[in-house]
C-alpha positions in Angstrom: 204.0 116.3 165.3 200.4 117.4 165.6 200.5 121.2 165.1 196.8 121.6 165.9 197.6 122.4 169.5 199.8 125.3 168.4 197.0 127.1 166.5 194.9 129.9 168.0 191.6 128.3 167.1 188.3 130.3 167.6 186.4 129.9 170.9 182.9 131.0 171.8 180.1 129.7 174.0 177.6 131.1 171.5 176.0 127.9 170.2 175.9 127.1 166.5 172.3 126.0 166.7 169.8 128.5 168.0 167.2 125.9 169.2 164.8 128.8 168.9 161.5 127.2 169.8 162.9 126.0 173.1 165.0 129.0 174.0 163.0 132.1 172.8 160.2 131.9 175.4 162.8 132.0 178.3 164.6 135.0 177.0 161.3 136.8 176.2 160.1 136.1 179.7 163.3 137.6 181.1 162.8 140.8 179.1 159.2 141.2 180.4 160.1 140.3 184.0 162.8 142.9 183.9 160.5 145.4 182.2 163.0 146.1 179.3 160.6 148.7 177.8 160.9 151.0 180.8 164.7 150.7 180.6 164.6 151.5 176.9 162.8 154.7 177.7 165.3 155.5 180.4 168.2 154.8 178.1 167.0 157.4 175.6 165.4 160.0 177.9 165.7 163.5 176.3 166.5 162.2 172.8 164.4 162.9 169.7 161.0 161.2 170.0 159.3 158.6 167.8 155.9 157.3 168.7 154.0 154.7 166.7 150.3 154.8 167.7 148.9 151.3 167.7 145.9 150.5 165.5 143.8 148.3 167.9 143.2 144.7 167.0 139.8 143.4 167.9 139.5 141.7 171.3 138.0 138.5 169.9 139.7 135.2 169.1 143.3 134.2 168.9 145.8 136.1 166.8 146.4 135.1 163.2 149.3 135.4 160.8 148.0 138.9 159.7 148.2 140.1 163.3 151.7 138.7 163.6 152.8 140.4 160.4 151.4 143.7 161.6 152.8 143.6 165.1 156.2 142.4 164.1 156.5 145.1 161.4 155.6 147.7 164.1 158.1 146.2 166.5 160.9 146.3 163.8 160.2 150.0 163.1 160.1 150.8 166.8 163.3 149.1 167.5 165.0 150.5 164.4 164.3 154.0 165.9 165.4 152.8 169.3 168.7 151.5 168.2 169.2 154.6 166.1 169.0 156.5 169.4 165.4 157.7 169.4 163.3 157.9 172.6 160.4 155.6 171.4 156.9 155.2 172.7 154.6 152.3 171.9 151.3 151.7 173.8 149.5 148.6 172.4 145.7 148.7 172.5 142.5 146.8 171.8 139.2 147.6 170.2 136.6 146.2 172.6 133.1 147.2 171.5 131.1 146.1 168.6 129.0 143.4 167.0 131.4 140.4 166.7 131.7 140.3 170.5 128.0 140.7 170.9 127.5 137.8 168.5 129.8 135.6 170.4 127.9 136.3 173.6 124.6 135.6 171.8 126.1 132.3 170.4 127.1 131.3 173.9 123.8 132.1 175.7 121.3 131.8 172.8 119.4 134.5 171.1 116.2 133.9 173.0 117.9 134.2 176.4 119.7 137.3 175.2 116.5 139.0 174.3 115.2 138.5 177.9 118.3 140.0 179.5 118.6 143.7 180.5 121.0 145.7 178.3 123.5 146.2 181.2 123.7 142.4 181.7 124.5 141.9 178.0 127.1 144.6 178.2 128.6 142.9 181.2 128.9 139.6 179.4 130.5 141.4 176.4 133.0 143.1 178.7 134.0 139.7 180.2 134.4 138.2 176.7 136.6 141.1 175.5 138.7 141.0 178.7 139.4 137.3 178.3 140.7 137.7 174.8 142.7 140.7 175.6 144.7 138.6 178.0 145.0 135.8 175.5 146.2 138.0 172.6 148.5 140.0 174.9 150.5 136.8 175.7 150.4 135.7 172.1 151.9 139.1 171.0 154.5 139.0 173.8 155.5 135.5 172.6 156.6 137.1 169.3 159.1 139.3 171.1 157.0 142.4 170.7 158.1 145.1 173.2 155.8 147.8 174.3 153.9 149.1 177.3 152.1 145.8 178.1 151.6 146.9 181.7 149.4 149.8 180.7 147.8 149.0 177.3 144.8 151.0 176.1 141.3 149.3 176.0 138.4 151.1 174.4 136.1 149.6 177.0 137.9 151.2 180.0 135.6 153.7 181.7 137.8 156.7 181.1 138.3 155.6 177.5 134.6 155.4 177.0 134.2 158.8 178.4 136.9 160.2 176.0 135.1 158.6 173.0 131.9 160.4 174.2 133.8 163.6 174.6 135.2 163.4 171.1 131.7 162.9 169.7 130.4 165.8 171.8 133.1 168.2 170.4 131.9 167.2 166.9 128.3 167.7 167.9 129.1 171.2 169.3 130.4 172.2 165.9 127.1 171.2 164.3 128.7 168.3 162.4 126.5 165.6 164.0 123.0 165.5 162.4 120.1 163.0 162.6 118.1 162.2 159.5 116.5 159.5 157.5 118.9 158.4 154.8 119.6 155.2 153.0 122.5 153.3 154.6 124.0 149.9 154.4 121.8 147.6 156.5 122.5 144.1 157.7 119.2 142.3 157.9 120.8 139.4 159.9 122.3 141.6 162.6 119.6 144.2 162.4 121.9 147.2 162.3 123.3 149.9 160.1 126.8 149.4 158.7 129.6 151.8 157.7 131.2 151.5 154.3 134.3 150.0 156.0 132.1 147.2 157.4 131.0 146.1 153.9 132.8 143.7 151.6 131.9 142.5 148.2 131.1 138.9 147.3 129.4 137.2 144.3 125.6 137.0 144.4 123.0 135.7 141.9 120.3 138.3 141.2 117.5 139.1 138.7 118.2 141.4 135.8 114.8 142.8 134.7 113.5 145.4 132.2 110.2 147.0 133.2 107.9 149.3 131.2 106.5 152.3 133.1 103.6 153.9 131.0 103.8 157.7 130.7 101.0 159.7 132.4 98.5 161.6 130.1 100.4 164.9 130.7 103.7 163.3 129.8 102.3 161.7 126.7 100.9 165.1 125.7 104.2 166.9 126.3 106.0 164.4 124.1 103.2 164.2 121.4 102.6 160.5 122.0 99.6 158.5 123.0 100.8 155.4 125.0 104.6 155.6 125.3 106.4 153.7 128.1 109.8 154.3 129.7 111.8 151.1 130.1 113.8 150.9 133.4 116.4 148.2 134.3 117.0 146.9 137.8 118.6 144.0 139.6 116.4 144.5 142.7 112.8 143.8 141.9 112.0 144.0 145.6 112.6 147.8 145.5 110.0 148.5 142.8 107.2 149.0 145.3 109.2 151.9 146.8 109.8 153.5 143.4 109.3 157.2 143.5 111.0 158.4 140.3 112.8 157.6 137.1 116.1 159.4 136.4 117.3 160.4 132.9 120.7 161.8 131.9 120.2 165.5 131.1 123.0 165.6 128.5 122.0 162.5 126.5 119.3 162.3 123.7 116.5 159.8 124.2 114.4 158.0 121.6 110.9 156.7 121.1 110.6 153.4 119.2 107.8 152.3 116.9 106.8 149.8 119.6 106.3 152.8 121.9 109.3 152.4 124.2 111.6 155.2 125.5 115.3 154.5 126.0 118.6 156.5 125.8 119.8 156.8 122.2 123.3 155.5 122.9 121.9 152.3 124.3 119.2 151.7 121.6 121.2 149.4 119.3 122.4 147.1 122.1 118.8 146.9 123.6 117.5 146.0 120.1 120.1 143.3 119.8 119.0 141.9 123.2 115.3 142.0 122.2 114.3 144.5 124.9 113.0 146.8 122.1 112.1 145.7 118.6 110.8 148.8 116.9 112.7 151.4 114.9 113.4 154.9 116.1 110.5 157.2 115.3 111.4 160.2 117.5 114.4 161.7 119.2 114.0 164.2 122.0 115.7 166.1 124.8 115.0 164.5 128.2 114.4 168.0 129.6 111.0 167.8 127.9 109.9 165.2 130.4 111.5 166.7 133.6 109.0 166.9 136.4 106.3 165.0 134.6 105.1 161.5 135.7 105.1 157.9 134.7 103.0 155.1 136.3 104.5 152.3 138.3 102.9 149.2 136.8 103.2 147.3 140.1 100.9 149.6 142.1 99.7 152.4 139.7 101.5 155.0 141.9 102.9 158.0 140.0 106.7 158.1 139.5 108.4 161.5 138.9 110.8 161.9 135.9 114.0 163.5 137.1 117.3 164.4 135.6 120.6 163.2 137.2 124.3 163.3 136.3 124.6 159.8 138.0 122.8 158.2 135.0 125.5 156.5 132.9 125.4 154.9 129.5 127.5 151.8 130.4 124.5 149.5 130.8 120.7 149.4 131.4 118.4 151.6 129.4 119.6 155.1 130.5 116.3 155.3 132.5 117.1 154.6 136.2 114.5 153.3 138.6 114.7 155.6 141.6 113.8 154.4 145.1 115.2 157.1 147.5 114.5 154.8 150.5 116.9 152.2 149.1 119.7 153.9 147.2 122.4 156.5 148.0 122.3 158.2 144.5 118.5 157.8 144.4 118.3 159.6 147.7 120.7 162.3 146.6 118.9 163.2 143.3 115.5 163.0 145.1 116.6 165.5 147.7 118.2 167.7 145.1 114.7 168.3 143.7 113.5 169.3 147.2 111.3 166.3 147.9 111.1 165.3 151.6 108.8 162.2 151.6 110.6 158.9 151.2 109.0 155.4 150.9 110.9 152.7 152.9 108.6 149.7 153.4 111.2 147.2 154.7 111.7 146.4 158.4 115.0 145.7 160.2 114.8 142.0 159.4 114.4 142.6 155.7 110.7 141.9 155.6 108.0 144.1 154.1 106.3 146.1 156.8 102.5 147.1 157.0 103.5 150.3 155.2 103.0 148.4 151.9 99.3 148.2 152.6 98.9 151.7 154.1 100.6 153.3 151.1 99.1 150.9 148.5 102.5 149.6 147.4 101.7 145.8 147.4 98.9 143.4 148.3 98.5 142.5 152.0 99.9 139.0 151.7 103.4 140.6 151.2 103.4 141.9 154.8 106.1 139.9 156.7 107.5 138.4 153.5 111.3 138.6 153.2 112.2 140.9 150.3 114.4 138.3 148.5 111.6 135.8 148.6 109.2 138.4 147.1 111.2 138.9 143.9 109.4 136.2 141.8 105.9 137.2 143.0 106.6 140.8 142.1 107.6 139.7 138.6 104.3 137.9 138.3 102.3 141.0 139.2 104.2 143.1 136.6 102.6 140.9 133.8 103.1 142.3 130.3 105.0 145.3 131.6 107.9 142.9 132.5 109.7 143.2 129.1 112.6 140.8 129.9 113.9 138.9 132.9 117.0 136.8 133.4 119.5 135.9 136.2 123.1 136.8 136.5 125.9 136.7 139.1 127.6 140.0 140.2 129.6 141.5 142.9 127.2 142.5 145.7 127.8 144.1 149.2 127.8 141.7 152.1 128.3 142.2 155.9 131.9 141.7 156.7 131.0 140.0 160.0 128.1 137.6 159.2 128.8 137.5 155.4 125.1 137.8 154.6 123.9 140.2 151.8 123.1 143.7 152.9 120.7 146.2 151.5 120.4 150.0 151.3 117.6 151.0 153.7 116.6 154.5 154.8 116.3 154.7 158.5 116.7 157.5 161.0 120.5 157.6 161.8 123.1 159.9 163.1 125.7 161.2 160.6 128.9 163.2 160.7 128.4 165.4 157.7 131.2 165.9 155.2 130.1 169.0 153.4 128.7 171.4 156.0 130.9 174.5 156.4 132.3 175.0 159.9 135.2 177.1 161.1 135.8 178.3 157.5 135.6 175.1 155.5 134.0 171.7 155.2 135.2 168.5 156.9 135.8 166.9 153.5 138.0 169.8 152.3 139.9 170.0 155.6 140.6 166.3 155.6 141.8 166.4 152.0 144.2 169.3 152.8 145.6 167.4 155.8 146.3 164.3 153.7 148.8 166.4 151.7 150.8 167.0 154.9 151.1 163.3 155.6 154.0 161.1 154.4 152.8 157.8 152.9 154.7 154.5 152.5 154.1 153.3 149.8 153.5 156.8 148.2 150.4 155.5 146.4 148.5 155.5 149.7 148.1 159.3 149.5 146.1 159.1 146.3 144.1 156.2 147.6 143.1 157.8 150.8 142.4 161.2 149.0 140.1 159.4 146.5 138.2 157.7 149.3 137.7 160.8 151.3 136.7 162.8 148.1 134.0 160.3 147.2 132.7 159.1 150.6 129.2 159.9 151.7 128.4 161.4 155.1 129.5 159.0 157.9 126.7 157.1 159.5 127.9 156.7 163.1 124.9 155.2 164.8 124.2 151.5 165.4 121.2 149.7 166.8 122.9 147.3 169.1 123.8 146.9 172.8 127.6 146.7 173.1 129.2 150.0 172.4 129.5 153.6 173.6 126.1 155.2 173.6 125.3 158.3 171.6 124.6 159.9 175.0 122.5 162.9 174.1 119.0 163.8 175.1 116.2 164.6 172.7 113.5 167.1 173.4 110.2 165.2 173.3 108.3 168.2 171.9 110.6 169.3 169.1 112.6 166.1 168.5 115.8 168.2 168.6 119.0 167.0 170.2 120.0 168.9 173.3 123.7 169.8 172.9 124.6 171.6 176.1 128.1 172.1 177.5 127.2 171.7 181.1 125.2 168.5 180.5 127.9 167.0 178.3 130.6 167.7 181.0 128.4 166.2 183.7 127.8 163.0 181.7 131.5 162.9 180.7 132.5 162.9 184.4 129.9 160.2 185.2 131.3 158.0 182.4 134.9 158.5 183.7 133.9 156.9 187.0 131.1 154.5 186.1 131.6 153.8 182.5 129.1 154.2 179.7 126.9 151.6 181.4 125.7 154.6 183.4 123.6 155.8 180.4 121.5 152.7 180.9 121.7 152.3 184.7 120.8 155.9 185.6 117.6 157.8 185.1 117.5 161.0 183.0 117.2 163.1 186.1 120.3 161.4 187.7 122.3 162.0 184.5 121.5 165.8 184.5 123.5 168.3 186.5 121.7 170.0 189.4 120.9 173.1 187.4 119.2 171.2 184.6 117.2 168.5 186.5 114.0 170.4 185.8 114.3 169.5 182.1 114.0 165.8 182.8 110.3 165.3 182.2 110.6 166.7 178.6 113.7 164.7 177.6 114.3 161.2 176.3 117.5 159.3 175.8 119.0 158.5 172.4 119.2 154.6 172.4 121.7 154.1 169.6 125.4 153.3 170.1 128.4 154.5 168.2 129.9 152.8 165.2 132.9 150.9 166.5 135.0 152.8 163.8 134.3 155.9 165.8 135.8 154.2 168.9 139.0 153.4 167.1 138.9 156.8 165.3 139.0 158.5 168.7 142.1 156.6 170.1 144.4 159.6 169.3 142.1 161.6 171.6 142.0 159.1 174.4 145.6 157.9 174.2 147.8 160.7 172.8 145.9 163.7 174.3 144.5 162.5 177.6 147.7 162.3 179.6 146.7 158.9 181.0 149.2 157.0 178.8 152.9 157.6 178.2 152.3 157.3 174.5 154.1 160.2 173.0 153.0 163.3 171.2 149.9 164.2 169.1 150.0 163.9 166.2 151.7 160.5 166.2 154.9 159.9 164.3 153.2 157.0 162.5 150.1 154.9 162.0 150.8 151.5 160.5 148.2 149.0 159.4 147.0 146.8 156.5 146.1 148.5 153.2 142.3 147.9 153.9 142.6 150.6 156.6 142.5 153.4 154.0 138.8 153.0 154.2 138.9 152.0 157.9 141.0 153.3 160.7 143.2 155.8 158.8 140.0 157.4 157.5 138.0 157.3 160.7 140.9 158.7 162.7 141.5 161.5 160.1 137.8 162.5 160.2 137.5 162.6 164.0 140.8 164.4 164.5 140.2 166.9 161.7 136.7 167.6 163.0 137.9 168.2 166.6 141.4 169.6 166.1 141.6 170.6 162.4 144.6 168.4 161.8 145.5 164.8 161.0 146.4 162.6 164.0 149.5 161.2 162.2 152.6 162.6 160.5 153.1 159.4 158.4 151.1 156.3 157.3 152.7 153.0 156.4 150.5 150.2 154.9 151.2 146.5 154.3 149.5 143.9 152.2 148.0 140.6 153.3 149.3 137.1 153.8 148.6 134.5 151.2 149.9 131.0 150.8 152.9 129.9 148.7 150.7 129.8 145.6 149.4 133.3 146.2 146.0 132.1 147.3 144.0 133.6 150.1 144.4 131.6 153.4 141.2 129.9 154.6 140.3 127.1 156.9 138.3 125.4 154.2 141.4 125.2 151.9 143.6 124.0 154.8 146.3 126.5 153.9 146.2 128.7 157.1 149.5 129.2 158.8 149.2 130.0 162.5 151.9 132.1 164.2 152.1 129.6 167.0 152.8 126.8 164.6 155.7 128.8 163.0 157.1 129.6 166.5 156.9 125.9 167.5 158.6 124.6 164.4 161.0 127.3 163.3 161.0 129.9 166.1 159.7 133.5 166.1 163.1 134.8 164.8 162.3 133.1 161.5 158.9 134.7 161.5 160.4 138.1 162.2 163.1 137.6 159.5 160.3 136.5 157.0 158.5 139.9 157.7 161.7 141.8 157.2 162.7 140.1 154.0 159.3 140.2 152.4 158.1 143.1 150.2 155.1 144.0 152.3 153.8 146.6 149.9 151.7 143.9 148.2 150.4 140.5 149.3 153.0 138.5 151.2 153.5 134.7 150.5 154.0 132.3 153.4 154.4 128.6 153.6 156.7 125.7 154.6 159.1 126.1 151.8 159.4 129.9 152.2 160.1 129.5 155.9 162.8 126.9 155.2 164.5 129.4 152.9 164.3 132.1 155.5 165.6 129.7 158.1 168.6 129.1 155.8 169.2 132.9 155.6 169.0 133.0 159.4 171.6 130.2 159.7 174.1 132.1 157.6 173.6 135.3 159.7 173.9 133.3 162.9 177.1 131.5 161.7 178.7 134.8 160.7 177.9 136.3 164.2 179.3 133.2 165.8 182.5 133.3 163.7 183.1 136.9 164.6 182.5 136.2 168.3 184.8 133.2 168.3 187.6 135.1 166.7 187.7 138.1 169.0 187.5 136.0 172.1 191.0 136.9 173.2 191.0 140.5 172.1 191.2 142.9 175.0 191.3 146.3 173.2 190.0 147.5 169.9 193.0 149.2 168.3 193.8 149.6 164.6 197.5 150.1 164.2 198.5 150.3 160.6 195.8 147.8 159.4 196.3 145.7 156.4 194.8 146.4 152.9 192.3 143.6 153.5 191.2 145.1 156.8 190.8 148.5 155.2 188.9 147.0 152.3 186.3 145.2 154.5 185.9 148.2 156.8 185.3 150.4 153.7 182.8 148.0 152.2 181.1 147.4 155.6 180.6 151.2 156.0 179.1 151.4 152.5 176.7 148.5 153.1 175.7 149.5 156.7 175.1 153.1 155.6 172.9 151.9 152.8 171.1 149.5 155.1 170.4 152.2 157.7 169.1 154.5 154.9 166.8 151.8 153.6 165.6 150.9 157.1 164.8 154.6 157.6 162.7 154.4 154.4 161.1 151.2 155.8 162.4 149.2 152.8 163.5 146.3 154.9 163.4 143.6 152.2 165.8 145.6 149.9 168.1 146.3 152.9 168.2 142.7 153.9 168.9 141.6 150.3 171.9 143.9 150.3 173.0 142.9 153.8 172.6 139.2 153.1 174.5 139.5 149.9 177.3 141.3 151.6 177.5 138.9 154.5 177.6 135.8 152.2 179.8 137.0 149.3 182.1 139.5 150.9 182.3 139.3 154.6 182.2 135.5 154.9 183.3 134.2 151.6 186.3 136.6 151.3 187.3 138.5 154.4 186.6 135.9 157.1 187.9 133.1 154.9 191.1 135.1 154.1 191.6 136.0 157.8 191.6 132.4 159.1 195.3 132.1 158.4 196.4 135.2 160.3 193.9 134.5 163.1 194.9 130.9 163.6 198.6 130.8 162.6 200.1 134.2 163.5 201.5 134.7 167.0 198.9 135.8 169.6 199.8 139.4 169.6 201.0 139.8 166.1 199.9 143.3 164.7 198.4 141.5 161.6 196.2 139.3 163.9 195.3 142.0 166.3 194.3 144.4 163.5 192.1 141.8 161.9 190.5 141.0 165.3 189.9 144.7 165.9 188.4 145.0 162.4 186.0 142.2 163.2 185.2 143.7 166.6 184.4 147.0 165.0 182.1 145.3 162.5 180.4 143.1 165.1 179.8 146.0 167.5 177.7 147.8 164.9 176.2 144.7 163.3 174.5 143.7 166.6 172.4 146.9 166.9 171.9 147.0 163.1 170.3 143.6 163.1 168.7 143.9 166.5 165.4 145.5 165.3 164.6 142.3 163.4 166.6 139.6 165.2 166.4 141.0 168.7 166.5 137.6 170.4 169.6 136.4 168.5 171.5 139.7 169.0 170.7 139.6 172.7 171.9 136.0 172.9 175.1 137.1 171.1 175.7 139.9 173.6 175.3 137.4 176.4 178.1 135.3 174.9 180.3 138.2 173.8 183.7 139.1 175.3 184.0 142.4 177.3 185.7 144.1 174.3 182.3 143.8 172.5 179.7 144.4 175.2 181.8 146.6 177.5 179.3 147.6 180.3 176.1 146.6 178.4 173.8 144.3 180.3 172.1 143.1 177.1 171.4 144.2 173.5 169.1 147.0 174.8 172.1 148.9 176.1 173.6 149.1 172.6 173.1 152.0 170.2 174.1 152.0 166.5 176.9 154.3 165.6 177.9 154.7 161.9 181.3 153.4 161.1 184.2 155.8 160.4 185.1 156.3 156.8 188.1 154.3 155.5 189.7 154.6 152.1 189.3 151.4 150.1 192.7 150.3 148.8 191.4 147.3 146.8 189.7 148.5 143.6 187.1 146.8 141.3 189.9 145.6 138.9 191.3 143.4 141.7 187.9 142.0 142.6 187.2 141.2 139.0 190.5 139.4 138.6 189.7 137.5 141.8 186.3 136.5 140.4 187.9 135.2 137.1 190.6 133.4 139.1 187.9 131.5 141.1 186.2 130.4 138.0 189.4 128.7 137.1 189.7 127.3 140.6 186.2 125.8 140.3 187.2 124.1 137.0 190.4 122.8 138.5 188.6 121.3 141.5 186.0 119.7 139.2 188.8 118.2 137.1 190.4 117.0 140.4 193.7 118.8 139.6 193.6 120.5 143.0 191.7 120.1 146.3 192.6 123.5 147.8 193.5 127.0 146.4 196.6 127.0 148.7 198.1 124.5 146.3 198.2 127.3 143.7 200.5 130.2 142.9 199.9 133.1 140.6 202.4 134.5 138.1 201.7 137.9 136.8 203.2 141.1 135.5 200.3 143.2 136.9 201.8 145.5 139.5 198.5 145.8 141.5 198.8 142.1 142.3 202.5 142.2 143.2 201.7 143.5 146.6 202.4 141.7 149.9 198.8 140.9 150.9 197.5 139.8 147.5 198.4 136.1 148.0 196.3 136.1 151.2 193.5 138.0 149.4 193.4 135.3 146.7 193.9 132.5 149.2 196.9 131.2 147.3 200.4 130.4 148.5 202.3 133.0 146.5 202.0 135.7 143.8 205.2 136.6 142.0 206.3 137.8 138.6 208.2 134.6 137.8 207.2 131.1 139.1 208.6 127.8 137.9 206.4 125.1 136.6 203.5 124.4 134.2 200.7 127.0 133.6 197.3 125.4 134.5 195.4 128.3 133.0 195.7 132.0 132.2 193.9 135.1 131.3 194.7 138.7 130.3 193.6 141.9 132.0 194.1 145.7 131.4 193.4 145.7 127.6 195.3 142.4 127.3 198.6 144.0 128.4 198.8 142.1 131.7 198.7 138.3 132.1 197.6 136.3 135.1 199.0 132.7 135.0 197.7 130.1 137.4 200.3 127.5 138.4 200.9 125.0 141.2 203.2 126.3 143.9 206.7 125.0 143.5 207.2 124.7 147.3 206.0 122.2 149.8 202.9 122.2 152.1 203.5 123.5 155.6 202.1 121.0 158.0 200.9 123.8 160.3 199.3 126.5 158.1 198.9 124.3 155.0 200.3 127.0 152.7 202.7 125.7 150.1 205.7 127.8 151.3 208.0 125.2 152.9 211.4 124.6 151.4 211.4 120.9 152.3 208.6 118.4 152.7 207.1 118.1 156.3 209.0 121.2 157.3 207.4 124.4 158.7 207.3 127.5 156.5 209.4 130.4 157.7 206.4 132.2 159.2 205.3 129.2 161.3 208.8 128.6 162.5 208.9 132.2 163.8 205.5 131.8 165.4 206.5 128.7 167.3 210.1 129.7 168.2 209.5 133.4 168.9 
């Protein structure tokens, strides 16, 4: 007789294979068409809030794997809070202004044509470009299963948003923190605009390394008691020598004069002698204060150079005598201004070419006008003649524009700055920001120190740009005094115009039209500021426009969390902190989480030239977005995150195990109508106790955003305990016991309890799969839930664990023997075995099931196949073959006669 028909085999419509690439888009489309996000808000109305404020990606190009990592991580955290019962808010957004979009427009229409177009037409084309890519990126993000307010995202180019950016700037200006001055800033010669620190990255560049002798003036020689001494400076930028205005010495370091009449810092003398920069012996040692305020002569143009003292002069290279060109260096400028000097030489135009100033000020011969500074280096060396002591070339890390990747320079131009060290409302912006950082929770914790260090050391923030596509610095300047007009009524009037017409109104409307009725008489004496704002100010104001404006359902200010890549310590985290602290005296976030960057499987940076770029769309087509999401969750995102074909295959295998476990649980509760634990077995209690321990730890780690550790623990539990032990052990009672046997129903109820909490536990990461599982789940699991979004995680009740570690250790040792017996082909199945023991913990009803053997007794006939001792050698565990016959129905060796049913199976069939 074939007993298969008598078994209660598992049944489920939940497919074994996910066919994710084909099926995910349909389910995602269903979520968005049903506006699941709104239902999620409704489901949690009135609960504790969590709002993650979105750091806006740039509206240019398709999304890359870094975008996917970032948005998936945000989605996992949002959903973690949602399934924990929080009322979440997530409004995605886009950064729309800035140079990259302007460059794309220029590339499309050509630079010449662009220069003939009015500013408003260029801005219109930029707006169209940004709008196009917002729609493209929005669909790409939605295709990753990211849930948020896609119906009302924020865009920094929306008219009211532009008005809010202007309003935030105005609030800062009213406090006296916005100033205009000539100061050296990073300047991109290719794009002809100032850059913020966050817009600069460092790449290798070959440069000159030169040592130049500056003869002392008569007065300086006299003060030192010398006749023709020369100070040797070292520089890597010969092109800045025409703008030299001083030489800085370290006030705490002794300097020496050599017998060949050269002056250098004493600590550097030996090294300079070895390098052949100086050859003479030391003839005099002196305090640099003896030369302070006296002059040397620039050998390039015979202009006088003031000798200054500065703490910034270090002894880790050069000569200890620093060439100072305040028009081309931040520290040069700082020490120059500290001495009270106002005049600054800056002879370079916005394209990086020498301007006519070089002739007017006698800095260089006329043939240098219009010459690019980098091309002028060699010609300058020629002019230096014998005063060029030594010249060589070397490669070093040099600032480049992050957009066009061309070298940048420091160039003093008139710019607008938000000042860090001016006192307002009781303290400086720098100090206030540093105090606010202490109130913020950082993941990883090292972020706190990193952001603090950057804020401590940063210069004033240059917020002006000389481009077309951005929010204008919409202030008027008094033609007579040159002062900015910061007037509440005018600001409010312009703000209201921008809300309706956008910032284009600054260019479309006349000064008189932009003024309120009571101020129109001022128009003839006013001029417009033509600069636009640094795009980092736009994104730094998003808290103001999104969280405080009331136009978005985005949650409270300050936000629960800001989450971006670790590069944003110098970018968005910092710009947001400064704008928020300047306006509201507080940080805009309660917590910051940062992640690393994606690299290939070898740990190398992804680049098109290397051919190692992994696109999110390719992963989705080949593996499915669930695999991408599981990759994010199982990766340690605190550092760089590796990604490639082999890694994705490993993640897909992890996914397969999780899916199969869910399927097994669904299939085996298919006929359960009520979850009811009525005197559950030891094995049921053991798995419920272990599940509670594991799930509690996983929830705790999720709450700490340590998803990789949580998944490591969860995967290990699913594979080694839930699947390999409990589900395997339960097959007999599920398939062979009578339909309503208490043992079977208790185990089904145990599985249902575990499954009901496993679904919302895994849903933050594997939302698609858990939703699919709910669709195929019996009513006992889903009850009245329409889908996974109607679930909420509830911690499991505590259950005392009746199976201690001793039993588990014995089971592990037993299975080592089983593996050996199978390899030696002594047995095919553990059910062929029996265990003889004098250990009372094993002589309990359920232990045979727990070990998956046919019997455990204190005395069994037959040969001992293997044995081991436990409990300080006082107990023995003997492994034998079962002396009984194989039951043709349950396959346990418990039948008295061959081909006969065991007693249990007879009862199951005959009632």
